[in-house]
KEFI-52341 format. One line per field, with one value per atom (N, C-alpha, C, O): residue number from 1; x, y, z. Coordinates in steps of 0.05 Angstrom, whole numbers, always signed. Each point is the difference from the previous one (the first is absolute). Last residue first. Layout:
// KEFI-52341
seq <- (NUM,...)
c1 <- (X,...)
c2 <- (Y,...)
c3 <- (Z,...)
// end
This chain:
// KEFI-52341
seq <- (314,314,314,314,313,313,313,313,312,312,312,312,311,311,311,311,310,310,310,310,309,309,309,309,308,308,308,308,307,307,307,307,306,306,306,306,305,305,305,305,304,304,304,304,303,303,303,303,302,302,302,302,301,301,301,301,300,300,300,300,299,299,299,299,298,298,298,298,297,297,297,297,296,296,296,296,295,295,295,295,294,294,294,294,293,293,293,293,292,292,292,292,291,291,291,291,290,290,290,290,289,289,289,289,288,288,288,288,287,287,287,287,286,286,286,286,285,285,285,285,284,284,284,284,283,283,283,283,282,282,282,282,281,281,281,281,280,280,280,280,279,279,279,279,278,278,278,278,277,277,277,277,276,276,276,276,275,275,275,275,274,274,274,274,273,273,273,273,272,272,272,272,271,271,271,271,270,270,270,270,269,269,269,269,268,268,268,268,267,267,267,267,266,266,266,266,265,265,265,265,264,264,264,264,263,263,263,263,262,262,262,262,261,261,261,261,260,260,260,260,259,259,259,259,258,258,258,258,257,257,257,257,256,256,256,256,255,255,255,255,254,254,254,254,253,253,253,253,252,252,252,252,251,251,251,251,250,250,250,250,249,249,249,249,248,248,248,248,247,247,247,247,246,246,246,246,245,245,245,245,244,244,244,244,243,243,243,243,242,242,242,242,241,241,241,241,240,240,240,240,239,239,239,239,238,238,238,238,237,237,237,237,236,236,236,236,235,235,235,235,234,234,234,234,233,233,233,233,232,232,232,232,231,231,231,231,230,230,230,230,229,229,229,229,228,228,228,228,227,227,227,227,226,226,226,226,225,225,225,225,224,224,224,224,223,223,223,223,222,222,222,222,221,221,221,221,220,220,220,220,219,219,219,219,218,218,218,218,217,217,217,217,216,216,216,216,215,215,215,215,214,214,214,214,213,213,213,213,212,212,212,212,211,211,211,211,210,210,210,210,209,209,209,209,208,208,208,208,207,207,207,207,206,206,206,206,205,205,205,205,204,204,204,204,203,203,203,203,202,202,202,202,201,201,201,201,200,200,200,200,199,199,199,199,198,198,198,198,197,197,197,197,196,196,196,196,195,195,195,195,194,194,194,194,193,193,193,193,192,192,192,192,191,191,191,191,190,190,190,190,189,189,189,189,188,188,188,188,187,187,187,187,186,186,186,186,185,185,185,185,184,184,184,184,183,183,183,183,182,182,182,182,181,181,181,181,180,180,180,180,179,179,179,179,178,178,178,178,177,177,177,177,176,176,176,176,175,175,175,175,174,174,174,174,173,173,173,173,172,172,172,172,171,171,171,171,170,170,170,170,169,169,169,169,168,168,168,168,167,167,167,167,166,166,166,166,165,165,165,165,164,164,164,164,163,163,163,163,162,162,162,162,161,161,161,161,160,160,160,160,159,159,159,159,158,158,158,158,157,157,157,157,156,156,156,156,155,155,155,155,154,154,154,154,153,153,153,153,152,152,152,152,151,151,151,151,150,150,150,150,149,149,149,149,148,148,148,148,147,147,147,147,146,146,146,146,145,145,145,145,144,144,144,144,143,143,143,143,142,142,142,142,141,141,141,141,140,140,140,140,139,139,139,139,138,138,138,138,137,137,137,137,136,136,136,136,135,135,135,135,134,134,134,134,133,133,133,133,132,132,132,132,131,131,131,131,130,130,130,130,129,129,129,129,128,128,128,128,127,127,127,127,126,126,126,126,125,125,125,125,124,124,124,124,123,123,123,123,122,122,122,122,121,121,121,121,120,120,120,120,119,119,119,119,118,118,118,118,117,117,117,117,116,116,116,116,115,115,115,115,114,114,114,114,113,113,113,113,112,112,112,112,111,111,111,111,110,110,110,110,109,109,109,109,108,108,108,108,107,107,107,107,106,106,106,106,105,105,105,105,104,104,104,104,103,103,103,103,102,102,102,102,101,101,101,101,100,100,100,100,99,99,99,99,98,98,98,98,97,97,97,97,96,96,96,96,95,95,95,95,94,94,94,94,93,93,93,93,92,92,92,92,91,91,91,91,90,90,90,90,89,89,89,89,88,88,88,88,87,87,87,87,86,86,86,86,85,85,85,85,84,84,84,84,83,83,83,83,82,82,82,82,81,81,81,81,80,80,80,80,79,79,79,79,78,78,78,78,77,77,77,77,76,76,76,76,75,75,75,75,74,74,74,74,73,73,73,73,72,72,72,72,71,71,71,71,70,70,70,70,69,69,69,69,68,68,68,68,67,67,67,67,66,66,66,66,65,65,65,65,64,64,64,64,63,63,63,63,62,62,62,62,61,61,61,61,60,60,60,60,59,59,59,59,58,58,58,58,57,57,57,57,56,56,56,56,55,55,55,55,54,54,54,54,53,53,53,53,52,52,52,52,51,51,51,51,50,50,50,50,49,49,49,49,48,48,48,48,47,47,47,47,46,46,46,46,45,45,45,45,44,44,44,44,43,43,43,43,42,42,42,42,41,41,41,41,40,40,40,40,39,39,39,39,38,38,38,38,37,37,37,37,36,36,36,36,35,35,35,35,34,34,34,34,33,33,33,33,32,32,32,32,31,31,31,31,30,30,30,30,29,29,29,29,28,28,28,28,27,27,27,27,26,26,26,26,25,25,25,25,24,24,24,24,23,23,23,23,22,22,22,22,21,21,21,21,20,20,20,20,19,19,19,19,18,18,18,18,17,17,17,17,16,16,16,16,15,15,15,15,14,14,14,14,13,13,13,13,12,12,12,12,11,11,11,11,10,10,10,10,9,9,9,9,8,8,8,8,7,7,7,7,6,6,6,6,5,5,5,5,4,4,4,4,3,3,3,3,2,2,2,2,1,1,1,1)
c1 <- (-697,-8,+6,-5,+64,-27,-6,+19,+64,-20,-27,-18,+96,+6,-22,-4,-4,-1,+4,-14,+25,-28,-3,-18,+105,-12,-29,-9,+55,+9,-12,-8,-8,-14,+8,-18,+60,-27,-15,-17,+107,-1,-29,-7,+37,-8,-5,-16,+46,-25,-10,-24,+109,-21,-27,-20,+94,-3,-22,-16,+41,-15,-5,-22,+76,-28,-17,-23,+117,-14,-29,-17,+71,-3,-15,-18,+42,-22,-5,-23,+95,-26,-23,-21,+109,-6,-28,-16,+49,-7,-8,-19,+52,-28,-9,-23,+113,-18,-29,-17,+82,+0,-19,-15,-10,+24,-2,-22,-27,-3,+27,+17,-64,+23,-8,-14,-40,-1,+23,+1,-29,+13,-1,+5,-71,+18,+12,-12,-42,+5,+19,+14,-81,+18,+3,-18,-4,-11,+21,+24,-6,-9,-14,-7,+15,+15,-15,-23,-9,+2,+19,+4,-20,+0,+4,+12,-7,-26,-3,-20,+98,-2,-26,-2,+17,+16,-3,-2,-36,-16,+14,-12,+60,-23,-18,-9,+84,+8,-23,-1,-1,-8,+7,-11,+35,-29,-9,-20,+112,-7,-30,-8,+62,-13,-10,-14,+92,-28,-7,+12,+82,-11,-29,-6,+90,-20,-9,+5,+67,-7,-19,-1,+79,-29,-6,+10,+73,-9,-31,-14,+73,-11,-10,-9,+47,+18,-10,+14,-55,+3,+18,+3,-59,+21,+2,-9,-59,+6,+22,+3,-82,+27,+6,-10,-93,+23,+26,+0,-100,+22,+26,+17,-98,+1,+24,+12,-1,-24,+7,+22,+21,+4,-22,-9,+18,-9,+2,-13,+66,-13,-7,+17,+15,-4,-15,-17,+88,-27,-3,+18,+64,-16,-29,-16,+96,-16,-19,-15,+73,+15,-16,+8,-63,+23,+13,-9,-53,+4,+25,+22,-102,+27,+2,-18,-44,-3,+29,+15,-66,+23,-5,-10,-48,-7,+23,-4,+27,-24,-8,-1,+103,-26,-22,+2,+113,-23,-25,-2,+119,-27,-21,+2,+95,-10,-28,-12,+109,-27,-7,+18,+51,-1,-30,-17,+42,-2,-1,-11,+17,+21,-1,+19,-77,-4,+21,-1,-12,-9,-1,-7,+24,+23,-7,+14,-94,+26,+22,+2,-110,+18,+27,+8,-108,+27,+18,+4,-106,+12,+29,+8,-98,+26,+12,+0,-108,+23,+26,+1,-76,-3,+25,+15,-58,+6,-4,-20,+45,-17,+9,+24,-18,+14,-21,-22,+21,-13,+16,+8,+8,-1,-14,-8,+14,+25,-2,+11,-79,-1,+26,+1,-25,-4,+0,-2,+5,-4,-2,-7,+7,+23,-3,+10,-69,-6,+23,-3,-15,+5,-7,-9,-20,+7,+5,-13,+29,-20,+10,+24,-11,+12,-23,-23,+37,-14,+17,+17,+23,-11,-13,+7,+37,-19,-14,-21,+94,-21,-21,-18,+93,-11,-24,-20,+71,-18,-13,-24,+88,-24,-20,-24,+109,-16,-26,-21,+82,-12,-17,-22,+70,-23,-13,-24,+103,-24,-24,-23,+97,+0,-26,-20,+62,-17,+1,+0,+43,+11,-17,+6,-30,+23,+13,+15,-87,-9,+23,-3,-7,+22,-9,+8,-65,+24,+23,+20,-105,+23,-5,-22,-56,+22,+23,+5,-108,+22,+23,+7,-119,+27,+20,-3,-110,+18,+27,+2,-85,+17,+19,+14,-108,+16,+16,-12,-49,+13,+18,+16,-64,+10,+16,+21,-105,+26,+7,-18,-46,-1,+28,+19,-46,+7,-1,+5,-29,+29,+8,+24,-116,+12,+31,+12,-76,+7,+15,+14,-86,+25,+8,-10,-57,+4,+28,+19,-75,+20,+2,-2,-82,+19,+19,-7,-33,-11,+21,+24,-20,-7,-11,-13,+39,+20,-8,+12,-62,-2,+20,-3,+1,-22,-1,-8,+81,-4,-21,+7,+40,-20,-6,-9,+105,-25,-19,+8,+90,-18,-26,-11,+100,-18,-18,-6,+81,-5,-18,+0,+16,-5,-7,-21,+72,-13,-2,+19,-4,+2,-15,-22,+70,-20,+6,+23,+1,+8,-24,-23,+21,-1,+8,-3,+40,-25,+2,+20,+34,+3,-26,-13,+60,-22,+3,+6,+79,-20,-22,+5,+53,+1,-22,-19,+55,-24,-2,-11,+108,-24,-23,+4,+76,+0,-23,-9,+36,-22,-1,-17,+76,+10,-21,+5,-26,+23,+10,+9,-83,-6,+24,-2,-24,+19,+0,+9,-87,+15,+18,-9,-34,+2,+18,+22,-44,-10,+2,-7,+71,-21,-9,+16,+60,-22,-23,-17,+96,+9,-24,-1,-40,+29,+8,-10,-79,+13,+30,+12,-115,+28,+12,-8,-97,+19,+28,+5,-120,+25,+19,-6,-74,+8,+27,+20,-99,+29,+7,-1,-95,+14,+30,+8,-81,-7,+11,-13,+55,-17,-5,+18,+13,+6,-22,-21,+66,-20,+8,+20,+2,+8,-23,-22,+62,-20,+8,+17,+25,+3,-24,-10,+18,+18,+3,+11,-88,+18,+15,-7,-90,+23,+17,-10,-70,+5,+24,+10,-8,-24,+8,+20,+20,+5,-27,-17,+8,+13,+1,-13,-16,+8,+16,+20,-91,+15,+7,-19,-18,+7,+18,+21,-99,+24,+4,-19,-33,+0,+26,+21,-39,-12,-1,-4,+8,+10,-16,-24,+25,-6,+10,+6,+10,-2,-4,+9,-25,+5,-2,-19,+46,-20,+8,+23,+2,+4,-23,-23,+74,-23,+9,+23,+13,-1,-24,-22,+43,+22,+2,+21,-116,+25,+22,-5,-77,+7,+23,+12,-91,+19,+5,-18,-20,+1,+20,+22,-42,-20,+1,-15,+101,-24,-19,+8,+57,+1,-25,-21,+81,-23,+3,+17,+28,-1,-26,-22,+93,-26,+1,+18,+44,-2,-29,-17,+75,-28,-5,-8,+83,-6,-30,-16,+35,+21,-9,-11,-27,+4,+23,+19,-88,+17,+1,-20,-6,-1,+18,+22,-79,+23,-5,-22,-15,-5,+26,+22,-62,+20,-5,-8,-39,+1,+24,+10,+6,-7,-21,-4,+70,-13,-3,+17,+8,-5,-12,-17,+26,-1,-8,-22,+76,-23,+0,+20,+25,+1,-26,-21,+84,-25,+4,+18,+29,+1,-28,-20,+87,-23,+4,+22,+31,-3,-23,-10,+41,-21,-3,-20,+58,+7,-23,-20,+28,-10,+6,-6,+33,+2,-6,+12,-39,+8,+0,-20,+43,-22,+10,+23,+9,+4,-26,-22,+36,-3,+3,-4,+6,+22,-1,+19,-85,+3,+21,-1,-58,+23,+5,-2,-97,+27,+20,-5,-92,+8,+27,+8,-54,-8,+6,-7,+30,-29,-10,-24,+117,-16,-30,-15,+75,+3,-18,-15,+20,-12,+0,-19,+63,-29,-13,-20,+114,-9,-31,-12,+52,+5,-11,-13,+13,-21,+3,-20,+87,-25,-23,-16,+102,+0,-26,-9,+41,-18,-4,-18,+76,+5,-16,+9,+17,-19,+10,+13,+64,-27,-17,+7,+104,-21,-27,-4,+100,-24,-21,-13,+119,-21,-24,-4,+110,-27,-21,-4,+104,-7,-27,-5,+44,+10,-6,+4,-33,+29,+13,+24,-120,+14,+30,+14,-88,+20,+15,+16,-94,+24,+22,+20,-127,+16,+26,+3,-76,+20,+19,+20,-132,+28,+19,-9,-92,+11,+29,+11,-57,-9,+12,+7,-28,+14,-11,-22,+21,-7,+17,+25,-53,+17,-11,-19,+14,-18,+15,+11,+24,+4,-21,-2,-29,+27,+0,-18,-68,+15,+28,+8,-76,+14,+16,+17,-102,+16,+13,-13,-33,-7,+16,+5,+7,+7,-5,+17,-65,+16,+5,-18,-5,-6,+19,+24,-65,+18,-9,-24,+15,-12,+21,+23,-35,+19,-16,-11,-18,-4,+21,+8)
c2 <- (+140,-18,-29,-18,+86,+6,-20,-7,+12,-19,+5,-17,+74,-27,-20,-18,+106,+1,-28,-9,+22,+1,-1,-13,+19,-26,-1,-20,+102,-18,-28,-14,+79,+7,-19,-9,+1,-10,+7,-16,+50,-29,-11,-17,+112,-10,-30,-9,+56,+11,-13,-5,-18,-11,+11,-15,+51,-29,-13,-15,+103,-1,-28,-7,+20,+8,-1,-8,-8,-22,+7,-17,+84,-22,-23,-12,+85,+7,-23,-5,-5,-1,+7,-13,+20,-28,-2,-17,+103,-14,-29,-10,+62,+8,-14,-8,-3,-14,+6,-18,+65,-28,-16,-17,+119,-15,-29,-9,+95,-18,-14,-1,+88,-14,-17,+10,+22,+3,-16,-24,+71,-21,+7,+23,+2,+9,-24,-22,+53,-18,+13,+19,-5,+10,-21,-17,+8,-2,+10,-3,-5,+26,-2,+21,-112,+24,+25,+3,-86,+6,+24,+16,-101,+28,+4,-17,-68,+7,+30,+9,-51,-9,+9,+2,+15,+18,-8,+17,-74,+25,+20,+15,-92,-8,+25,+4,+4,+0,-9,+9,-7,+25,+0,+16,-88,+0,+25,-1,-8,-18,+1,+0,+84,-23,-18,+10,+55,-1,-25,-21,+78,-26,-1,+3,+78,-13,-26,-5,+56,+19,-12,+8,-49,-3,+18,-5,+8,-1,-2,+12,-54,+25,-1,-22,-53,+17,+27,+16,-125,+27,+17,-5,-101,+16,+27,+3,-64,-11,+14,-3,+42,-12,-10,+10,-2,+16,-16,-25,+8,-10,+16,+2,+18,-29,-10,-20,+120,-17,-29,-9,+115,-25,-20,-2,+114,-22,-26,-3,+102,-22,-22,-9,+123,-25,-20,+8,+80,-10,-28,-17,+73,+6,-10,+6,-16,+23,+7,+20,-98,+25,+25,+22,-108,+3,+28,+15,-83,+28,+1,-6,-69,+5,+28,+9,-73,+26,+8,+10,-111,+18,+26,-1,-77,+22,+18,+21,-118,+13,+21,-6,-15,-13,+14,+24,-39,+19,-16,-23,+12,-10,+22,+19,+13,-17,-8,+10,+45,-11,-19,-13,+94,-27,-9,+8,+97,-21,-27,-2,+95,-20,-22,-15,+93,-14,-21,-14,+82,-28,-16,-24,+123,-18,-29,-15,+71,+12,-22,-17,+30,-13,+14,+13,+27,-5,-12,+12,+7,-15,-7,-24,+95,-13,-12,+11,-2,+16,-15,-24,-10,+12,+16,+8,-93,+28,+12,-5,-101,+19,+29,+5,-112,+24,+20,+1,-113,+25,+24,+1,-116,+22,+24,+1,-93,+2,+22,-3,-16,-20,+1,-12,+103,-27,-19,+8,+108,-23,-25,+0,+110,-18,-23,+0,+76,-19,-20,-19,+63,+9,-21,-22,+54,-21,+12,+19,+37,-6,-22,-1,+49,-9,-7,+0,+65,-18,-8,+16,+7,+13,-20,-23,-1,+21,+12,+12,-81,-9,+21,-5,+22,-26,-7,-11,+88,+4,-26,+0,-3,+14,+3,-4,-30,-20,+12,-12,+70,-19,-21,-7,+70,+13,-19,+2,-30,+0,+12,-9,-35,+21,+0,-10,-80,+22,+21,-6,-82,+15,+24,+13,-77,+16,+16,+19,-83,+27,+17,+25,-121,+19,+29,+18,-101,-3,+20,+0,+38,-16,-23,-3,+43,+14,-20,-18,-10,+1,+14,-7,+13,-7,+3,+17,-14,-2,-10,-18,+76,-24,+0,+20,+24,+4,-26,-21,+25,+26,+7,+18,-110,+12,+25,-1,-65,+14,+14,+9,-92,+25,+11,-8,-69,-7,+24,-2,+2,-3,-9,-2,+12,+26,-2,+17,-95,+11,+26,+5,-56,+13,+13,+22,-110,+24,+11,-14,-42,-3,+26,+21,-69,+21,-7,-16,-65,+23,+21,-4,-111,+24,+22,-4,-89,+21,+27,+20,-103,+9,+23,+14,-60,+20,+11,+23,-68,+0,+21,+21,-82,+20,-2,-21,-8,-6,+24,+23,-72,+23,-8,-21,-24,-8,+24,+5,+33,-28,-5,+16,+69,-6,-30,-9,+85,-26,-5,+4,+82,-9,-26,-3,+60,-17,-3,+0,+79,-24,-15,+7,+80,-23,-26,-22,+110,-1,-22,-3,-5,+11,-2,-21,+18,-8,+16,+24,-53,+21,-11,-17,-51,+17,+21,+0,-73,-6,+17,-9,+6,-6,-7,-8,+76,-27,-4,+19,+64,-16,-29,-15,+96,-23,-16,-14,+92,+8,-23,+5,-18,+16,+6,-1,-84,+22,+17,-9,-60,+11,+22,+20,-112,+30,+10,-10,-84,+12,+30,+12,-90,+20,+9,+1,-61,-9,+19,-4,+19,-3,-5,+10,+10,+6,-1,+15,-47,+3,+8,-9,+17,-8,+5,+19,-37,+22,-12,-19,-2,-9,+23,+20,-31,+16,-10,-1,-50,+5,+15,-11,+18,-20,+7,+17,+52,-25,-23,-12,+114,-19,-24,-9,+124,-28,-18,+9,+97,-18,-29,-9,+117,-28,-17,+1,+111,-19,-27,-4,+113,-28,-16,+6,+91,-5,-29,-6,+83,-24,-4,+10,+41,+1,-26,-20,+43,+25,+1,+21,-91,+13,+24,+14,-85,+20,+12,+7,-102,+25,+18,-3,-101,+13,+25,-2,-77,+24,+12,+4,-101,+13,+24,-3,-67,+18,+12,+5,-100,+24,+15,-12,-74,+22,+26,+21,-112,+3,+22,+1,+14,-24,+5,+23,+16,+5,-27,-21,+67,-23,+9,+14,+38,-5,-23,-10,+82,-27,-6,+5,+93,-18,-27,-3,+104,-17,-18,+5,+65,-19,-16,-12,+46,+13,-21,-24,+18,-4,+18,+13,-45,+22,+1,+5,-85,+13,+22,-2,-63,+22,+15,+20,-70,-7,+24,+21,+8,-29,-11,-1,+95,-8,-30,-8,+87,-28,-4,+5,+77,-6,-27,-5,+44,-4,-5,-6,+35,+6,-2,+19,-74,+24,+4,-17,-79,+20,+24,-3,-99,+16,+19,-5,-76,+23,+16,+5,-113,+21,+23,-5,-88,+18,+20,+5,-107,+22,+16,-12,-51,+2,+25,+21,-94,+24,-1,-22,+11,+4,-20,-20,+63,-23,+5,+13,+59,-19,-26,-12,+121,-27,-19,+3,+94,-13,-29,-15,+116,-29,-9,+11,+84,-10,-30,-7,+94,-27,-7,+6,+87,-17,-26,-6,+89,-5,-18,+0,+20,+18,-3,+10,-97,+28,+18,-11,-96,+18,+29,+9,-121,+27,+20,-1,-108,+21,+27,+8,-106,+17,+18,-1,-92,+19,+14,-12,-20,-12,+20,+24,-16,+7,-11,+0,-18,+29,+9,+23,-112,+8,+29,+11,-35,-7,+5,+13,+7,-24,-10,-22,+104,-23,-26,-22,+107,+3,-24,-5,+15,-11,+2,-17,+55,-29,-12,-19,+113,-12,-30,-13,+60,+1,-12,-15,+23,-21,+0,-21,+90,-26,-22,-18,+103,-3,-26,-13,+35,-7,-3,-18,+46,-28,-8,-23,+95,+1,-29,-14,+18,+27,+5,+13,-114,+21,+27,+1,-70,-4,+25,+19,-28,+6,-6,+6,-17,-16,+3,-20,+34,+12,-18,-19,-5,-4,+13,-9,-4,+22,-2,+13,-70,-7,+21,-5,+13,-3,-9,+2,+6,+25,-2,+15,-83,-1,+26,+2,-28,-14,+0,-15,+24,+10,-16,-23,+45,-21,+10,+13,+8,+7,-23,-22,+27,+10,+6,+10,-5,-17,+12,+24,+3,+3,-20,-11,+47,-21,+3,+4,+82,-24,-21,+5,+102,-21,-27,-6,+96,-9,-21,-5,+61,-3,-8,+6,-37,+25,-4,-23,-42,+1,+26,+4,-60,+24,-2,-8,-66,+19,+25,+14,-118,+27,+19,+3,-100,+14,+28,+13,-109,+28,+10,-6,-93,+13,+29,+5,-98,+24,+15,+1,-108,+22,+23,-2,-88,+16,+22,+10)
c3 <- (-359,-21,+6,-16,+69,-12,-23,-14,+67,+8,-14,+2,-14,-10,+6,-16,+50,-29,-11,-18,+110,-8,-30,-11,+45,+6,-8,-11,+4,-21,+5,-19,+84,-25,-22,-15,+100,+0,-26,-9,+17,-1,+0,-16,+27,-27,+0,-17,+96,-8,-26,-3,+38,+17,-9,+1,-44,-8,+17,-11,+32,-24,-9,-10,+85,+6,-25,+1,-10,+14,+6,-4,-35,-19,+13,-12,+66,-18,-20,-6,+66,+14,-18,+1,-36,+6,+14,-8,-9,-26,+6,-12,+83,-7,-25,-3,+29,+18,-6,+1,-50,-8,+18,-9,+1,+7,-10,-8,-42,+23,+6,-18,-46,+11,+24,+18,-110,+29,+12,-5,-97,+15,+30,+8,-100,+21,+14,+1,-102,+23,+19,-6,-93,+21,+22,+4,-115,+27,+19,-4,-90,+10,+27,+12,-64,-5,+8,-6,+60,-28,-4,+18,+61,-7,-30,-13,+58,-11,-5,-10,+51,-27,-13,-25,+117,-17,-29,-17,+81,-3,-17,-16,+38,-17,-5,-23,+81,-28,-18,-23,+121,-14,-30,-15,+76,-5,-15,-15,+43,-22,-7,-23,+61,+12,-22,-18,-11,+6,+16,-3,+0,-9,+9,+24,-45,+17,-12,-24,-13,+21,+20,+23,-90,+6,+24,+22,-103,+28,+3,-16,-67,+8,+29,+8,-56,+13,+7,+13,-26,-12,+17,+24,-42,+13,-14,-23,-2,+26,+15,+24,-95,+0,+28,+19,-44,+6,-3,+3,-19,-16,+5,-18,+68,-2,-15,+8,+26,+3,-9,+4,+31,-15,+7,+23,-26,+17,-16,-21,+13,-14,+21,+15,-19,+14,-19,-15,-3,-3,+12,-3,-5,+23,-2,+18,-78,-6,+23,-1,+2,+3,-6,+10,+22,-18,+4,+17,+49,-10,-17,+10,+33,-9,-12,-13,+80,-14,-6,+17,+1,+4,-15,-23,+19,+18,+7,+14,-41,-9,+20,+24,-21,+6,-15,-8,+1,-2,+5,-10,+27,-5,+1,+16,-43,+22,-6,-19,-23,-5,+24,+11,+6,-12,-3,+15,-19,+20,-13,-23,-16,-3,+20,+3,-6,-25,-6,-19,+94,+4,-25,+1,+32,-4,+4,+13,+7,+3,-2,+17,-59,+19,+0,-19,-6,-11,+21,+21,-40,+23,-8,+1,-30,-6,+24,+22,-33,+8,-7,+1,-61,+27,+7,-18,-50,-2,+28,+13,-45,+13,-6,-4,-42,+8,+11,-9,+6,-8,+10,+23,-50,+19,-11,-24,-14,+15,+21,+22,-88,+22,+17,+22,-67,-12,+24,+23,-48,+17,-17,-23,+15,-3,+20,+22,-27,-21,-5,-15,+114,-27,-20,+7,+101,-19,-27,-8,+99,-21,-17,-7,+114,-25,-19,+8,+90,-19,-24,-8,+109,-24,-18,+0,+84,+6,-25,+3,+3,+18,+6,+16,-75,-8,+17,-10,+32,-23,-8,-7,+75,+9,-23,+3,-24,+15,+10,-1,-41,-19,+14,-10,+62,-13,-21,-5,+53,+16,-14,+3,-65,+20,+16,-10,-33,-7,+21,+24,-22,-23,-8,-20,+89,+10,-23,+5,-16,+7,+9,+0,-37,-5,+6,-13,+22,+16,-5,+14,+5,-5,-20,-11,+76,-12,-5,+15,-16,+19,-14,-23,+4,-9,+23,+18,-55,+23,-10,-16,-35,+0,+23,+4,-52,+23,+5,+6,-76,-4,+24,-2,-46,+25,-7,-13,-36,-2,+26,+15,-1,-16,-3,+14,+40,-27,-19,-24,+118,-2,-28,-5,+29,-1,-4,-12,-26,+26,-3,-20,-41,-4,+26,+7,-37,+16,-6,-3,-71,+21,+17,-12,-53,+5,+23,+17,-75,+13,+5,-6,-4,-16,+17,+21,+5,+4,-13,+5,-13,+28,+6,+20,-106,+4,+28,+5,-69,+29,+7,+10,-96,+6,+29,+10,-61,+15,+0,-1,-49,+5,+12,-6,-19,+22,+7,+23,-78,+4,+24,+19,-88,+27,+3,-9,-64,+4,+30,+16,-93,+28,+3,-10,-80,+13,+30,+8,-93,+14,+13,-5,-41,-18,+13,-12,+55,-16,-21,-14,+106,-27,-15,+0,+108,-18,-26,+0,+64,-5,-19,-17,+83,-23,-1,+15,+50,-16,-25,-20,+54,+16,-18,-23,-6,+11,+19,+14,-62,-11,+11,-8,+28,-15,-14,-19,+72,-16,-18,-22,+85,-24,-17,-25,+84,+5,-25,-21,+60,-22,+9,+11,+39,+1,-22,-4,+29,-25,+0,-20,+73,+2,-27,-19,+40,+17,+3,+17,-74,+28,+18,+22,-105,+1,+29,+17,-87,+26,-4,-19,-38,+1,+27,+14,-27,+0,+1,+14,-14,-12,-2,-13,+85,-23,-10,+15,+40,+0,-26,-22,+79,-15,+1,+15,-6,+15,-16,-17,+14,-13,+18,+15,-12,+7,-12,-6,-1,-11,+6,-9,+46,-4,-8,+12,-13,+10,-9,-17,+29,-6,+10,+21,-12,-23,-7,-22,+74,+0,-25,-21,+24,+17,-3,-10,-45,+15,+17,+7,-88,+13,+15,-6,-79,+22,+9,-16,-28,-8,+24,+20,-63,+25,-8,-13,-33,-4,+28,+16,-67,+25,-6,-11,-43,+0,+27,+14,-57,+16,-3,-6,-35,-14,+15,-11,+66,-28,-15,+1,+102,-17,-28,-7,+117,-28,-15,+9,+97,-17,-29,-8,+109,-20,-18,+3,+87,-10,-19,+7,+35,-6,-10,-10,+21,+23,-3,+12,-74,+0,+25,+6,-50,+10,+1,-4,-69,+28,+8,-17,-62,+5,+30,+16,-90,+26,+0,-11,-60,+1,+26,+3,-24,-15,+0,-10,+66,-2,-13,+12,+12,-15,-6,-16,+88,-11,-15,+11,+33,-11,-14,-16,+104,-29,-8,+17,+68,-7,-30,-12,+80,-15,-4,+8,+19,-2,-16,-22,+6,+24,-4,-16,-34,-4,+26,+13,-52,+20,-8,-11,-36,+2,+23,+8,-56,+18,+4,+2,-87,+20,+17,-11,-73,+17,+19,+6,-101,+28,+8,-14,-75,+12,+30,+12,-66,-22,+10,-14,+45,+10,-23,-11,+13,-11,+9,-5,+42,-5,-13,+5,+21,-12,-8,-15,+81,-11,-12,+12,+30,-4,-14,-9,+44,-29,-7,-22,+113,-11,-30,-11,+55,+4,-10,-11,+49,-21,+7,+23,-4,+12,-23,-21,+38,-20,+15,+12,+35,-9,-22,-7,+75,-23,-7,+0,+103,-26,-23,+4,+98,-17,-28,-15,+85,-1,-19,-11,-4,+17,-4,-22,+1,-9,+21,+21,-22,+13,-9,+7,-34,-15,+14,-9,+46,-6,-16,+0,+19,+23,-5,+9,-74,+2,+22,-5,-5,-24,+1,-7,+76,+3,-25,+3,-2,+18,+2,+1,-50,-13,+16,-10,+48,-20,-15,-6,+68,+14,-20,+3,-33,+8,+14,-3,-71,+23,+10,-11,-58,+11,+25,+19,-47,-4,+11,+21,-48,+10,-3,-13,+28,-20,+13,+23,+11,+5,-22,-7,-17,+17,+3,-15,-2,-11,+18,+23,-10,-18,-13,-20,+90,-26,-22,-23,+113,+3,-26,-4,+13,-4,+2,-13,+23,-21,-4,-19,+79,+8,-20,+3,-31,+22,+3,-10,-68,+5,+23,-6,-24,-3,+7,+7,-13,+25,-1,+20,-112,+22,+25,+1,-115,+26,+20,-4,-109,+19,+25,-2,-61,+1,+19,+15,-62,+7,-2,-21,-3,+28,+9,+24,-108,+10,+29,+16,-70,+2,+11,+6,-65,+26,+0,-18,-41,+4,+27,+20,-56,-22,+3,-21,+53,+9,-23,-18,+42,-19,+11,+10,+43,-5,-21,-1,+48,-18,-4,-6,+77,-10,-17,+8,+21,-4,-12,-22,+86,-24,-1,+21)
// end
């Protein structure tokens, strides 16, 4: 059966995403994919889907769907959004079933900036270079959701054994303390700038999108670094322009750039960073490259059993 949804309203930055398109940065193509990769995987695994399957990524602008044909089971994970599914009022960590005539409203709640809507079935999504992940600047991939459009779910299923609340682990919450390795261009910053970066608070600003977020905080003016050759950039790079303001690069980041990077976030922390909201405060904690490897491995060992239990439920 094909389940059909009408998009009654889609806020800004609501798009189709999946696990992204790795291995193409050398061709100038960012990975894209979910801003909060763990929440995207959780929504899929809660239904028994592949962890990287296409989903709808929802911003604080919200989403309103009308189910035209069903039934189909859905999962929402990520952030503290408010979900109204038919007659049910739920949190954004839940699995439920919609039937023809039901409405689904997902809107901003008390915390978080992104949540993910997965479907029991195959969400029809356009592909670009083997992935449905939408690159926001170009629109390539599955695409942004548009009011009045449709979502189609092939082989839609009702999976009652999967229904119910989902646990929200502490590591899925916003992270105000972020681990970072200095560099790779920390040599272009005076000692007092490096000290300020790792000891003073910063604040999220309203200047954000899927490419990155500008921070408000102590000035980090680089010294004679604005003419350095362009070089590769990673998700989690903290780039500093000539005005001394830091930008944390995220899912749709450019693949090369000439501004110096004062530090690089631990990859696992970028998901928690994505769930921060404008005006939230944060701090950076300096770790070495070896400490970053050890911390990443220990967190992966901690999370793996949780993901396995989630996939096996139902």
